[in-house]
N, CA, C and O atoms as a Tripos MOL2 file, in Angstrom:
@<TRIPOS>MOLECULE
protein
  308   307    77     0     0
PROTEIN
NO_CHARGES

@<TRIPOS>ATOM
      1 N         133.2850   40.0810   60.9540 N.3       1 MET1
      2 CA        134.2580   39.7370   61.9690 C.3       1 MET1
      3 C         133.5750   39.7740   63.3220 C.2       1 MET1
      4 O         132.7040   40.6090   63.5640 O.2       1 MET1
      5 N         133.9630   38.8870   64.1830 N.am      2 SER2
      6 CA        133.4530   38.8350   65.5440 C.3       2 SER2
      7 C         134.6390   38.7870   66.4980 C.2       2 SER2
      8 O         135.6470   38.1370   66.2220 O.2       2 SER2
      9 N         134.5040   39.4900   67.6350 N.am      3 VAL3
     10 CA        135.5800   39.5370   68.6150 C.3       3 VAL3
     11 C         135.1350   38.7880   69.8650 C.2       3 VAL3
     12 O         134.0570   39.0470   70.3990 O.2       3 VAL3
     13 N         135.9530   37.8750   70.3220 N.am      4 ILE4
     14 CA        135.6900   37.1270   71.5460 C.3       4 ILE4
     15 C         136.8060   37.4620   72.5210 C.2       4 ILE4
     16 O         137.9880   37.3530   72.1950 O.2       4 ILE4
     17 N         136.4160   37.8700   73.7180 N.am      5 GLY5
     18 CA        137.4450   38.1670   74.7050 C.3       5 GLY5
     19 C         137.0370   39.2650   75.6480 C.2       5 GLY5
     20 O         135.8590   39.5950   75.7890 O.2       5 GLY5
     21 N         138.0260   39.8150   76.2810 N.am      6 SER6
     22 CA        137.8120   40.7790   77.3320 C.3       6 SER6
     23 C         138.4120   42.1280   76.9560 C.2       6 SER6
     24 O         139.5410   42.2040   76.4690 O.2       6 SER6
     25 N         137.6560   43.1770   77.1830 N.am      7 SER7
     26 CA        138.1480   44.5370   76.9530 C.3       7 SER7
     27 C         138.1070   45.2970   78.2610 C.2       7 SER7
     28 O         137.4480   46.3320   78.3600 O.2       7 SER7
     29 N         138.7900   44.8020   79.2440 N.am      8 ASN8
     30 CA        138.8020   45.4440   80.5530 C.3       8 ASN8
     31 C         139.8020   46.5860   80.5710 C.2       8 ASN8
     32 O         140.9120   46.4670   80.0510 O.2       8 ASN8
     33 N         139.3930   47.6970   81.1770 N.am      9 PHE9
     34 CA        140.2620   48.8570   81.2550 C.3       9 PHE9
     35 C         140.5410   49.2490   82.7040 C.2       9 PHE9
     36 O         140.8900   50.3980   82.9750 O.2       9 PHE9
     37 N         140.3940   48.3270   83.6220 N.am     10 SER10
     38 CA        140.6510   48.6290   85.0210 C.3      10 SER10
     39 C         142.1550   48.6680   85.2810 C.2      10 SER10
     40 O         142.9530   48.2340   84.4500 O.2      10 SER10
     41 N         142.5250   49.1900   86.4380 N.am     11 PHE11
     42 CA        143.9310   49.2670   86.8120 C.3      11 PHE11
     43 C         144.5780   47.8890   86.7850 C.2      11 PHE11
     44 O         145.6590   47.7040   86.2270 O.2      11 PHE11
     45 N         143.9000   46.9330   87.3930 N.am     12 ARG12
     46 CA        144.4600   45.5770   87.4560 C.3      12 ARG12
     47 C         144.6450   44.9910   86.0640 C.2      12 ARG12
     48 O         145.6710   44.3730   85.7810 O.2      12 ARG12
     49 N         143.6660   45.1810   85.2020 N.am     13 SER13
     50 CA        143.7690   44.6380   83.8440 C.3      13 SER13
     51 C         144.9340   45.2440   83.0920 C.2      13 SER13
     52 O         145.6360   44.5550   82.3510 O.2      13 SER13
     53 N         145.1330   46.5330   83.2850 N.am     14 ASN14
     54 CA        146.2270   47.2060   82.5830 C.3      14 ASN14
     55 C         147.5950   46.8660   83.1480 C.2      14 ASN14
     56 O         148.5760   46.8310   82.4050 O.2      14 ASN14
     57 N         147.6790   46.6150   84.4450 N.am     15 ARG15
     58 CA        148.9770   46.4280   85.0970 C.3      15 ARG15
     59 C         149.3340   44.9790   85.4260 C.2      15 ARG15
     60 O         150.5110   44.6210   85.4060 O.2      15 ARG15
     61 N         148.3350   44.1360   85.7290 N.am     16 ARG16
     62 CA        148.6510   42.8080   86.2650 C.3      16 ARG16
     63 C         148.1310   41.6460   85.4150 C.2      16 ARG16
     64 O         148.8070   40.6240   85.2960 O.2      16 ARG16
     65 N         146.9720   41.7810   84.8380 N.am     17 ASP17
     66 CA        146.3680   40.6620   84.1160 C.3      17 ASP17
     67 C         146.7710   40.6660   82.6450 C.2      17 ASP17
     68 O         147.0290   41.7110   82.0480 O.2      17 ASP17
     69 N         146.8130   39.4870   82.0990 N.am     18 THR18
     70 CA        147.0310   39.3560   80.6710 C.3      18 THR18
     71 C         145.6610   39.2740   80.0060 C.2      18 THR18
     72 O         144.8810   38.3610   80.2800 O.2      18 THR18
     73 N         145.3830   40.2110   79.1530 N.am     19 GLU19
     74 CA        144.1080   40.2220   78.4430 C.3      19 GLU19
     75 C         144.3090   39.5730   77.0770 C.2      19 GLU19
     76 O         145.3760   39.6790   76.4710 O.2      19 GLU19
     77 N         143.2830   38.9150   76.6160 N.am     20 CYS20
     78 CA        143.3920   38.2080   75.3450 C.3      20 CYS20
     79 C         142.0880   38.3740   74.5620 C.2      20 CYS20
     80 O         140.9960   38.3380   75.1280 O.2      20 CYS20
     81 N         142.2280   38.5530   73.2710 N.am     21 GLN21
     82 CA        141.0640   38.6280   72.3980 C.3      21 GLN21
     83 C         141.3070   37.7430   71.1880 C.2      21 GLN21
     84 O         142.4350   37.5670   70.7260 O.2      21 GLN21
     85 N         140.2130   37.1970   70.6960 N.am     22 LEU22
     86 CA        140.2580   36.3520   69.5130 C.3      22 LEU22
     87 C         139.3590   36.9850   68.4610 C.2      22 LEU22
     88 O         138.2100   37.3250   68.7440 O.2      22 LEU22
     89 N         139.8720   37.1420   67.2670 N.am     23 TYR23
     90 CA        139.1030   37.7240   66.1690 C.3      23 TYR23
     91 C         138.7230   36.6210   65.1960 C.2      23 TYR23
     92 O         139.5850   35.9200   64.6680 O.2      23 TYR23
     93 N         137.4200   36.4740   64.9650 N.am     24 LEU24
     94 CA        136.9240   35.4690   64.0320 C.3      24 LEU24
     95 C         136.4890   36.1350   62.7350 C.2      24 LEU24
     96 O         135.6990   37.0790   62.7410 O.2      24 LEU24
     97 N         137.0010   35.6450   61.6570 N.am     25 ILE25
     98 CA        136.5650   36.1070   60.3400 C.3      25 ILE25
     99 C         136.0680   34.8610   59.6100 C.2      25 ILE25
    100 O         136.8450   34.1530   58.9690 O.2      25 ILE25
    101 N         134.7660   34.6030   59.7160 N.am     26 PRO26
    102 CA        134.2400   33.3520   59.1510 C.3      26 PRO26
    103 C         134.1970   33.3650   57.6220 C.2      26 PRO26
    104 O         133.9250   34.3890   56.9940 O.2      26 PRO26
    105 N         134.4660   32.2220   57.0620 N.am     27 GLU27
    106 CA        134.3680   32.0510   55.6160 C.3      27 GLU27
    107 C         133.0760   31.3330   55.2320 C.2      27 GLU27
    108 O         132.6190   31.4270   54.0930 O.2      27 GLU27
    109 N         132.5040   30.6260   56.1780 N.am     28 CYS28
    110 CA        131.2830   29.8620   55.9470 C.3      28 CYS28
    111 C         130.0670   30.7970   56.0050 C.2      28 CYS28
    112 O         129.8600   31.4840   57.0050 O.2      28 CYS28
    113 N         129.2850   30.8220   54.9600 N.am     29 ASP29
    114 CA        128.1320   31.7320   54.8910 C.3      29 ASP29
    115 C         127.1060   31.4530   55.9850 C.2      29 ASP29
    116 O         126.5110   32.3810   56.5340 O.2      29 ASP29
    117 N         126.9020   30.1820   56.3000 N.am     30 GLN30
    118 CA        125.9270   29.8330   57.3390 C.3      30 GLN30
    119 C         126.3970   30.3540   58.7100 C.2      30 GLN30
    120 O         125.5930   30.8500   59.4990 O.2      30 GLN30
    121 N         127.6920   30.2360   58.9800 N.am     31 PHE31
    122 CA        128.2330   30.7320   60.2470 C.3      31 PHE31
    123 C         128.1550   32.2580   60.3040 C.2      31 PHE31
    124 O         127.8320   32.8160   61.3530 O.2      31 PHE31
    125 N         128.4430   32.9370   59.2000 N.am     32 LYS32
    126 CA        128.3150   34.4010   59.1350 C.3      32 LYS32
    127 C         126.8930   34.8230   59.4770 C.2      32 LYS32
    128 O         126.6780   35.7640   60.2400 O.2      32 LYS32
    129 N         125.9290   34.1180   58.9050 N.am     33 LYS33
    130 CA        124.5210   34.4320   59.1350 C.3      33 LYS33
    131 C         124.1630   34.2470   60.6140 C.2      33 LYS33
    132 O         123.4700   35.0820   61.1960 O.2      33 LYS33
    133 N         124.6350   33.1580   61.2140 N.am     34 ARG34
    134 CA        124.3260   32.8880   62.6280 C.3      34 ARG34
    135 C         124.9630   33.9360   63.5450 C.2      34 ARG34
    136 O         124.3390   34.3680   64.5140 O.2      34 ARG34
    137 N         126.1960   34.3480   63.2480 N.am     35 LEU35
    138 CA        126.8350   35.4070   64.0370 C.3      35 LEU35
    139 C         126.0580   36.7170   63.9270 C.2      35 LEU35
    140 O         125.8590   37.4190   64.9190 O.2      35 LEU35
    141 N         125.6250   37.0350   62.7210 N.am     36 HIS36
    142 CA        124.8500   38.2590   62.5060 C.3      36 HIS36
    143 C         123.5220   38.2050   63.2660 C.2      36 HIS36
    144 O         123.1260   39.1870   63.8930 O.2      36 HIS36
    145 N         122.8420   37.0700   63.2130 N.am     37 GLU37
    146 CA        121.5720   36.9180   63.9360 C.3      37 GLU37
    147 C         121.7790   37.0660   65.4430 C.2      37 GLU37
    148 O         120.9760   37.6980   66.1290 O.2      37 GLU37
    149 N         122.8560   36.4820   65.9460 N.am     38 GLU38
    150 CA        123.1450   36.5720   67.3820 C.3      38 GLU38
    151 C         123.4170   38.0180   67.8050 C.2      38 GLU38
    152 O         122.8840   38.4820   68.8130 O.2      38 GLU38
    153 N         124.2330   38.7170   67.0470 N.am     39 SER39
    154 CA        124.5250   40.1060   67.4150 C.3      39 SER39
    155 C         123.2810   40.9840   67.2800 C.2      39 SER39
    156 O         123.0670   41.8720   68.1040 O.2      39 SER39
    157 N         122.4700   40.7550   66.2730 N.am     40 SER40
    158 CA        121.2210   41.5120   66.1130 C.3      40 SER40
    159 C         120.3030   41.2750   67.3030 C.2      40 SER40
    160 O         119.6950   42.2120   67.8200 O.2      40 SER40
    161 N         120.2020   40.0240   67.7380 N.am     41 ASN41
    162 CA        119.3760   39.6720   68.8880 C.3      41 ASN41
    163 C         119.8700   40.3860   70.1530 C.2      41 ASN41
    164 O         119.0650   40.9130   70.9210 O.2      41 ASN41
    165 N         121.1790   40.4040   70.3670 N.am     42 LEU42
    166 CA        121.7400   41.0820   71.5430 C.3      42 LEU42
    167 C         121.4510   42.5750   71.5160 C.2      42 LEU42
    168 O         121.0450   43.1430   72.5300 O.2      42 LEU42
    169 N         121.6530   43.2160   70.3730 N.am     43 PHE43
    170 CA        121.4070   44.6540   70.2750 C.3      43 PHE43
    171 C         119.9230   44.9910   70.3880 C.2      43 PHE43
    172 O         119.5630   46.0510   70.9020 O.2      43 PHE43
    173 N         119.0680   44.0990   69.9130 N.am     44 GLU44
    174 CA        117.6240   44.3010   70.0250 C.3      44 GLU44
    175 C         117.1770   44.3670   71.4790 C.2      44 GLU44
    176 O         116.3220   45.1740   71.8430 O.2      44 GLU44
    177 N         117.7610   43.5180   72.2940 N.am     45 LYS45
    178 CA        117.3570   43.4220   73.6990 C.3      45 LYS45
    179 C         118.1390   44.3560   74.6150 C.2      45 LYS45
    180 O         117.8190   44.4820   75.7970 O.2      45 LYS45
    181 N         119.1600   45.0070   74.0730 N.am     46 ALA46
    182 CA        119.9970   45.8900   74.8840 C.3      46 ALA46
    183 C         119.3060   47.2360   75.1170 C.2      46 ALA46
    184 O         118.4340   47.6550   74.3560 O.2      46 ALA46
    185 N         119.7210   47.8790   76.1720 N.am     47 LYS47
    186 CA        119.1930   49.1960   76.5150 C.3      47 LYS47
    187 C         120.3630   50.1650   76.5580 C.2      47 LYS47
    188 O         121.3780   49.8910   77.2000 O.2      47 LYS47
    189 N         120.2240   51.2960   75.8770 N.am     48 GLN48
    190 CA        121.3050   52.2670   75.8520 C.3      48 GLN48
    191 C         121.3940   52.9840   77.1960 C.2      48 GLN48
    192 O         120.3880   53.4350   77.7440 O.2      48 GLN48
    193 N         122.6070   53.0800   77.7120 N.am     49 VAL49
    194 CA        122.8470   53.7220   78.9980 C.3      49 VAL49
    195 C         123.9600   54.7410   78.8210 C.2      49 VAL49
    196 O         124.9890   54.4530   78.2100 O.2      49 VAL49
    197 N         123.7440   55.9300   79.3600 N.am     50 ASP50
    198 CA        124.7900   56.9370   79.3080 C.3      50 ASP50
    199 C         125.2980   57.2340   80.7170 C.2      50 ASP50
    200 O         124.7610   56.7130   81.6940 O.2      50 ASP50
    201 N         126.3220   58.0620   80.8200 N.am     51 LEU51
    202 CA        126.9350   58.3550   82.1110 C.3      51 LEU51
    203 C         125.9470   59.0130   83.0680 C.2      51 LEU51
    204 O         125.9770   58.7380   84.2670 O.2      51 LEU51
    205 N         125.0860   59.8650   82.5650 N.am     52 LYS52
    206 CA        124.0860   60.5310   83.4120 C.3      52 LYS52
    207 C         123.1570   59.4990   84.0600 C.2      52 LYS52
    208 O         122.8420   59.6020   85.2450 O.2      52 LYS52
    209 N         122.7320   58.5310   83.3000 N.am     53 THR53
    210 CA        121.8610   57.4840   83.8240 C.3      53 THR53
    211 C         122.5500   56.6990   84.9380 C.2      53 THR53
    212 O         121.9440   56.4080   85.9700 O.2      53 THR53
    213 N         123.8100   56.3620   84.7240 N.am     54 VAL54
    214 CA        124.5430   55.5870   85.7200 C.3      54 VAL54
    215 C         124.7320   56.3860   87.0050 C.2      54 VAL54
    216 O         124.5790   55.8540   88.1040 O.2      54 VAL54
    217 N         125.0620   57.6580   86.8600 N.am     55 LYS55
    218 CA        125.3130   58.4900   88.0440 C.3      55 LYS55
    219 C         124.0480   58.8550   88.8030 C.2      55 LYS55
    220 O         124.0930   59.0230   90.0220 O.2      55 LYS55
    221 N         122.9290   58.9790   88.1180 N.am     56 ASN56
    222 CA        121.7130   59.5010   88.7420 C.3      56 ASN56
    223 C         120.6030   58.4830   88.8870 C.2      56 ASN56
    224 O         119.4290   58.8430   88.7980 O.2      56 ASN56
    225 N         120.9310   57.2430   89.1030 N.am     57 ASP57
    226 CA        119.8660   56.2530   89.2300 C.3      57 ASP57
    227 C         119.3220   56.1580   90.6520 C.2      57 ASP57
    228 O         118.4060   55.3800   90.9130 O.2      57 ASP57
    229 N         119.8830   56.9510   91.5810 N.am     58 GLY58
    230 CA        119.3570   57.0030   92.9340 C.3      58 GLY58
    231 C         119.8530   55.9180   93.8690 C.2      58 GLY58
    232 O         119.4350   55.8520   95.0250 O.2      58 GLY58
    233 N         120.7330   55.0730   93.3810 N.am     59 VAL59
    234 CA        121.2370   53.9870   94.2090 C.3      59 VAL59
    235 C         122.7490   54.1490   94.3710 C.2      59 VAL59
    236 O         123.4810   54.2470   93.3860 O.2      59 VAL59
    237 N         123.2060   54.1740   95.6300 N.am     60 ASP60
    238 CA        124.6360   54.2460   95.8780 C.3      60 ASP60
    239 C         125.2300   52.8710   95.6120 C.2      60 ASP60
    240 O         124.8520   51.8930   96.2580 O.2      60 ASP60
    241 N         126.1340   52.7940   94.6880 N.am     61 LYS61
    242 CA        126.6750   51.5010   94.2770 C.3      61 LYS61
    243 C         127.6440   50.8950   95.3000 C.2      61 LYS61
    244 O         127.6920   49.6740   95.4470 O.2      61 LYS61
    245 N         128.4090   51.7220   96.0000 N.am     62 LEU62
    246 CA        129.4040   51.2270   96.9490 C.3      62 LEU62
    247 C         129.1910   51.8370   98.3250 C.2      62 LEU62
    248 O         128.8130   53.0020   98.4520 O.2      62 LEU62
    249 N         129.4350   51.0430   99.3400 N.am     63 THR63
    250 CA        129.3880   51.5650  100.7030 C.3      63 THR63
    251 C         130.7040   52.2820  100.9870 C.2      63 THR63
    252 O         131.6600   52.1510  100.2230 O.2      63 THR63
    253 N         130.7590   53.0310  102.0690 N.am     64 TRP64
    254 CA        131.9950   53.7330  102.4110 C.3      64 TRP64
    255 C         133.1260   52.7480  102.6980 C.2      64 TRP64
    256 O         134.2930   53.0390  102.4340 O.2      64 TRP64
    257 N         132.7750   51.5770  103.2410 N.am     65 LYS65
    258 CA        133.7900   50.5600  103.5230 C.3      65 LYS65
    259 C         134.3960   50.0250  102.2120 C.2      65 LYS65
    260 O         135.6080   49.8380  102.0990 O.2      65 LYS65
    261 N         133.5290   49.7890  101.2420 N.am     66 GLU66
    262 CA        134.0110   49.3010   99.9510 C.3      66 GLU66
    263 C         134.8840   50.3440   99.2630 C.2      66 GLU66
    264 O         135.8830   50.0000   98.6300 O.2      66 GLU66
    265 N         134.5170   51.5990   99.3820 N.am     67 ARG67
    266 CA        135.3390   52.6650   98.7930 C.3      67 ARG67
    267 C         136.7050   52.7370   99.4580 C.2      67 ARG67
    268 O         137.7230   52.8900   98.7830 O.2      67 ARG67
    269 N         136.7260   52.6270  100.7800 N.am     68 LEU68
    270 CA        137.9870   52.6670  101.5200 C.3      68 LEU68
    271 C         138.8810   51.4990  101.1220 C.2      68 LEU68
    272 O         140.0660   51.6850  100.8450 O.2      68 LEU68
    273 N         138.3160   50.2990  101.0920 N.am     69 LEU69
    274 CA        139.0960   49.1230  100.7010 C.3      69 LEU69
    275 C         139.5860   49.2320   99.2620 C.2      69 LEU69
    276 O         140.7050   48.8270   98.9440 O.2      69 LEU69
    277 N         138.7610   49.7690   98.4190 N.am     70 SER70
    278 CA        139.1400   49.9410   97.0250 C.3      70 SER70
    279 C         140.3510   50.8680   96.9020 C.2      70 SER70
    280 O         141.2630   50.6040   96.1200 O.2      70 SER70
    281 N         140.3540   51.9350   97.6640 N.am     71 ARG71
    282 CA        141.4950   52.8570   97.6190 C.3      71 ARG71
    283 C         142.7560   52.2160   98.2030 C.2      71 ARG71
    284 O         143.8620   52.4160   97.7020 O.2      71 ARG71
    285 N         142.5640   51.4480   99.2660 N.am     72 MET72
    286 CA        143.7200   50.8110   99.9100 C.3      72 MET72
    287 C         144.3600   49.7410   99.0270 C.2      72 MET72
    288 O         145.5830   49.6150   98.9720 O.2      72 MET72
    289 N         143.5190   48.9770   98.3410 N.am     73 PHE73
    290 CA        144.0130   47.8610   97.5460 C.3      73 PHE73
    291 C         143.8400   48.0780   96.0420 C.2      73 PHE73
    292 O         143.6280   47.1230   95.2940 O.2      73 PHE73
    293 N         143.9300   49.3000   95.6150 N.am     74 ASN74
    294 CA        143.6870   49.6780   94.2270 C.3      74 ASN74
    295 C         144.4640   48.8380   93.2250 C.2      74 ASN74
    296 O         143.9200   48.4650   92.1860 O.2      74 ASN74
    297 N         145.6910   48.5410   93.5080 N.am     75 SER75
    298 CA        146.5050   47.8160   92.5290 C.3      75 SER75
    299 C         146.2740   46.3050   92.5480 C.2      75 SER75
    300 O         146.7520   45.5950   91.6630 O.2      75 SER75
    301 N         145.5430   45.8080   93.5510 N.am     76 PHE76
    302 CA        145.3410   44.3640   93.6510 C.3      76 PHE76
    303 C         143.9640   43.9060   93.2290 C.2      76 PHE76
    304 O         143.7940   42.7360   92.8870 O.2      76 PHE76
    305 N         142.9650   44.7920   93.2400 N.am     77 ILE77
    306 CA        141.6160   44.3890   92.8690 C.3      77 ILE77
    307 C         141.1740   45.0390   91.5960 C.2      77 ILE77
    308 O         140.0540   44.8040   91.1400 O.2      77 ILE77
@<TRIPOS>BOND
     1     1     2 1
     2     2     3 1
     3     3     4 2
     4     3     5 am
     5     5     6 1
     6     6     7 1
     7     7     8 2
     8     7     9 am
     9     9    10 1
    10    10    11 1
    11    11    12 2
    12    11    13 am
    13    13    14 1
    14    14    15 1
    15    15    16 2
    16    15    17 am
    17    17    18 1
    18    18    19 1
    19    19    20 2
    20    19    21 am
    21    21    22 1
    22    22    23 1
    23    23    24 2
    24    23    25 am
    25    25    26 1
    26    26    27 1
    27    27    28 2
    28    27    29 am
    29    29    30 1
    30    30    31 1
    31    31    32 2
    32    31    33 am
    33    33    34 1
    34    34    35 1
    35    35    36 2
    36    35    37 am
    37    37    38 1
    38    38    39 1
    39    39    40 2
    40    39    41 am
    41    41    42 1
    42    42    43 1
    43    43    44 2
    44    43    45 am
    45    45    46 1
    46    46    47 1
    47    47    48 2
    48    47    49 am
    49    49    50 1
    50    50    51 1
    51    51    52 2
    52    51    53 am
    53    53    54 1
    54    54    55 1
    55    55    56 2
    56    55    57 am
    57    57    58 1
    58    58    59 1
    59    59    60 2
    60    59    61 am
    61    61    62 1
    62    62    63 1
    63    63    64 2
    64    63    65 am
    65    65    66 1
    66    66    67 1
    67    67    68 2
    68    67    69 am
    69    69    70 1
    70    70    71 1
    71    71    72 2
    72    71    73 am
    73    73    74 1
    74    74    75 1
    75    75    76 2
    76    75    77 am
    77    77    78 1
    78    78    79 1
    79    79    80 2
    80    79    81 am
    81    81    82 1
    82    82    83 1
    83    83    84 2
    84    83    85 am
    85    85    86 1
    86    86    87 1
    87    87    88 2
    88    87    89 am
    89    89    90 1
    90    90    91 1
    91    91    92 2
    92    91    93 am
    93    93    94 1
    94    94    95 1
    95    95    96 2
    96    95    97 am
    97    97    98 1
    98    98    99 1
    99    99   100 2
   100    99   101 am
   101   101   102 1
   102   102   103 1
   103   103   104 2
   104   103   105 am
   105   105   106 1
   106   106   107 1
   107   107   108 2
   108   107   109 am
   109   109   110 1
   110   110   111 1
   111   111   112 2
   112   111   113 am
   113   113   114 1
   114   114   115 1
   115   115   116 2
   116   115   117 am
   117   117   118 1
   118   118   119 1
   119   119   120 2
   120   119   121 am
   121   121   122 1
   122   122   123 1
   123   123   124 2
   124   123   125 am
   125   125   126 1
   126   126   127 1
   127   127   128 2
   128   127   129 am
   129   129   130 1
   130   130   131 1
   131   131   132 2
   132   131   133 am
   133   133   134 1
   134   134   135 1
   135   135   136 2
   136   135   137 am
   137   137   138 1
   138   138   139 1
   139   139   140 2
   140   139   141 am
   141   141   142 1
   142   142   143 1
   143   143   144 2
   144   143   145 am
   145   145   146 1
   146   146   147 1
   147   147   148 2
   148   147   149 am
   149   149   150 1
   150   150   151 1
   151   151   152 2
   152   151   153 am
   153   153   154 1
   154   154   155 1
   155   155   156 2
   156   155   157 am
   157   157   158 1
   158   158   159 1
   159   159   160 2
   160   159   161 am
   161   161   162 1
   162   162   163 1
   163   163   164 2
   164   163   165 am
   165   165   166 1
   166   166   167 1
   167   167   168 2
   168   167   169 am
   169   169   170 1
   170   170   171 1
   171   171   172 2
   172   171   173 am
   173   173   174 1
   174   174   175 1
   175   175   176 2
   176   175   177 am
   177   177   178 1
   178   178   179 1
   179   179   180 2
   180   179   181 am
   181   181   182 1
   182   182   183 1
   183   183   184 2
   184   183   185 am
   185   185   186 1
   186   186   187 1
   187   187   188 2
   188   187   189 am
   189   189   190 1
   190   190   191 1
   191   191   192 2
   192   191   193 am
   193   193   194 1
   194   194   195 1
   195   195   196 2
   196   195   197 am
   197   197   198 1
   198   198   199 1
   199   199   200 2
   200   199   201 am
   201   201   202 1
   202   202   203 1
   203   203   204 2
   204   203   205 am
   205   205   206 1
   206   206   207 1
   207   207   208 2
   208   207   209 am
   209   209   210 1
   210   210   211 1
   211   211   212 2
   212   211   213 am
   213   213   214 1
   214   214   215 1
   215   215   216 2
   216   215   217 am
   217   217   218 1
   218   218   219 1
   219   219   220 2
   220   219   221 am
   221   221   222 1
   222   222   223 1
   223   223   224 2
   224   223   225 am
   225   225   226 1
   226   226   227 1
   227   227   228 2
   228   227   229 am
   229   229   230 1
   230   230   231 1
   231   231   232 2
   232   231   233 am
   233   233   234 1
   234   234   235 1
   235   235   236 2
   236   235   237 am
   237   237   238 1
   238   238   239 1
   239   239   240 2
   240   239   241 am
   241   241   242 1
   242   242   243 1
   243   243   244 2
   244   243   245 am
   245   245   246 1
   246   246   247 1
   247   247   248 2
   248   247   249 am
   249   249   250 1
   250   250   251 1
   251   251   252 2
   252   251   253 am
   253   253   254 1
   254   254   255 1
   255   255   256 2
   256   255   257 am
   257   257   258 1
   258   258   259 1
   259   259   260 2
   260   259   261 am
   261   261   262 1
   262   262   263 1
   263   263   264 2
   264   263   265 am
   265   265   266 1
   266   266   267 1
   267   267   268 2
   268   267   269 am
   269   269   270 1
   270   270   271 1
   271   271   272 2
   272   271   273 am
   273   273   274 1
   274   274   275 1
   275   275   276 2
   276   275   277 am
   277   277   278 1
   278   278   279 1
   279   279   280 2
   280   279   281 am
   281   281   282 1
   282   282   283 1
   283   283   284 2
   284   283   285 am
   285   285   286 1
   286   286   287 1
   287   287   288 2
   288   287   289 am
   289   289   290 1
   290   290   291 1
   291   291   292 2
   292   291   293 am
   293   293   294 1
   294   294   295 1
   295   295   296 2
   296   295   297 am
   297   297   298 1
   298   298   299 1
   299   299   300 2
   300   299   301 am
   301   301   302 1
   302   302   303 1
   303   303   304 2
   304   303   305 am
   305   305   306 1
   306   306   307 1
   307   307   308 2
@<TRIPOS>SUBSTRUCTURE
     1 MET1         2 RESIDUE 1 A MET
     2 SER2         6 RESIDUE 1 A SER
     3 VAL3        10 RESIDUE 1 A VAL
     4 ILE4        14 RESIDUE 1 A ILE
     5 GLY5        18 RESIDUE 1 A GLY
     6 SER6        22 RESIDUE 1 A SER
     7 SER7        26 RESIDUE 1 A SER
     8 ASN8        30 RESIDUE 1 A ASN
     9 PHE9        34 RESIDUE 1 A PHE
    10 SER10       38 RESIDUE 1 A SER
    11 PHE11       42 RESIDUE 1 A PHE
    12 ARG12       46 RESIDUE 1 A ARG
    13 SER13       50 RESIDUE 1 A SER
    14 ASN14       54 RESIDUE 1 A ASN
    15 ARG15       58 RESIDUE 1 A ARG
    16 ARG16       62 RESIDUE 1 A ARG
    17 ASP17       66 RESIDUE 1 A ASP
    18 THR18       70 RESIDUE 1 A THR
    19 GLU19       74 RESIDUE 1 A GLU
    20 CYS20       78 RESIDUE 1 A CYS
    21 GLN21       82 RESIDUE 1 A GLN
    22 LEU22       86 RESIDUE 1 A LEU
    23 TYR23       90 RESIDUE 1 A TYR
    24 LEU24       94 RESIDUE 1 A LEU
    25 ILE25       98 RESIDUE 1 A ILE
    26 PRO26      102 RESIDUE 1 A PRO
    27 GLU27      106 RESIDUE 1 A GLU
    28 CYS28      110 RESIDUE 1 A CYS
    29 ASP29      114 RESIDUE 1 A ASP
    30 GLN30      118 RESIDUE 1 A GLN
    31 PHE31      122 RESIDUE 1 A PHE
    32 LYS32      126 RESIDUE 1 A LYS
    33 LYS33      130 RESIDUE 1 A LYS
    34 ARG34      134 RESIDUE 1 A ARG
    35 LEU35      138 RESIDUE 1 A LEU
    36 HIS36      142 RESIDUE 1 A HIS
    37 GLU37      146 RESIDUE 1 A GLU
    38 GLU38      150 RESIDUE 1 A GLU
    39 SER39      154 RESIDUE 1 A SER
    40 SER40      158 RESIDUE 1 A SER
    41 ASN41      162 RESIDUE 1 A ASN
    42 LEU42      166 RESIDUE 1 A LEU
    43 PHE43      170 RESIDUE 1 A PHE
    44 GLU44      174 RESIDUE 1 A GLU
    45 LYS45      178 RESIDUE 1 A LYS
    46 ALA46      182 RESIDUE 1 A ALA
    47 LYS47      186 RESIDUE 1 A LYS
    48 GLN48      190 RESIDUE 1 A GLN
    49 VAL49      194 RESIDUE 1 A VAL
    50 ASP50      198 RESIDUE 1 A ASP
    51 LEU51      202 RESIDUE 1 A LEU
    52 LYS52      206 RESIDUE 1 A LYS
    53 THR53      210 RESIDUE 1 A THR
    54 VAL54      214 RESIDUE 1 A VAL
    55 LYS55      218 RESIDUE 1 A LYS
    56 ASN56      222 RESIDUE 1 A ASN
    57 ASP57      226 RESIDUE 1 A ASP
    58 GLY58      230 RESIDUE 1 A GLY
    59 VAL59      234 RESIDUE 1 A VAL
    60 ASP60      238 RESIDUE 1 A ASP
    61 LYS61      242 RESIDUE 1 A LYS
    62 LEU62      246 RESIDUE 1 A LEU
    63 THR63      250 RESIDUE 1 A THR
    64 TRP64      254 RESIDUE 1 A TRP
    65 LYS65      258 RESIDUE 1 A LYS
    66 GLU66      262 RESIDUE 1 A GLU
    67 ARG67      266 RESIDUE 1 A ARG
    68 LEU68      270 RESIDUE 1 A LEU
    69 LEU69      274 RESIDUE 1 A LEU
    70 SER70      278 RESIDUE 1 A SER
    71 ARG71      282 RESIDUE 1 A ARG
    72 MET72      286 RESIDUE 1 A MET
    73 PHE73      290 RESIDUE 1 A PHE
    74 ASN74      294 RESIDUE 1 A ASN
    75 SER75      298 RESIDUE 1 A SER
    76 PHE76      302 RESIDUE 1 A PHE
    77 ILE77      306 RESIDUE 1 A ILE
């Protein structure tokens, strides 16, 4: 099975946007093989990241202005 779509968990996604996912269960053996090869290729090139890595990479992701705007417009962005 393959899932196509969005798994957003932000405030806006939960409250305002309509999220949609499509589940594919292929019956064709050639298509199954191609999906498997594609997912294997993606996982091969992926790098595992944990919360510690994200928090301690030494780069501030947002400026104080962006943080302020984010708090002010939390339900819209």
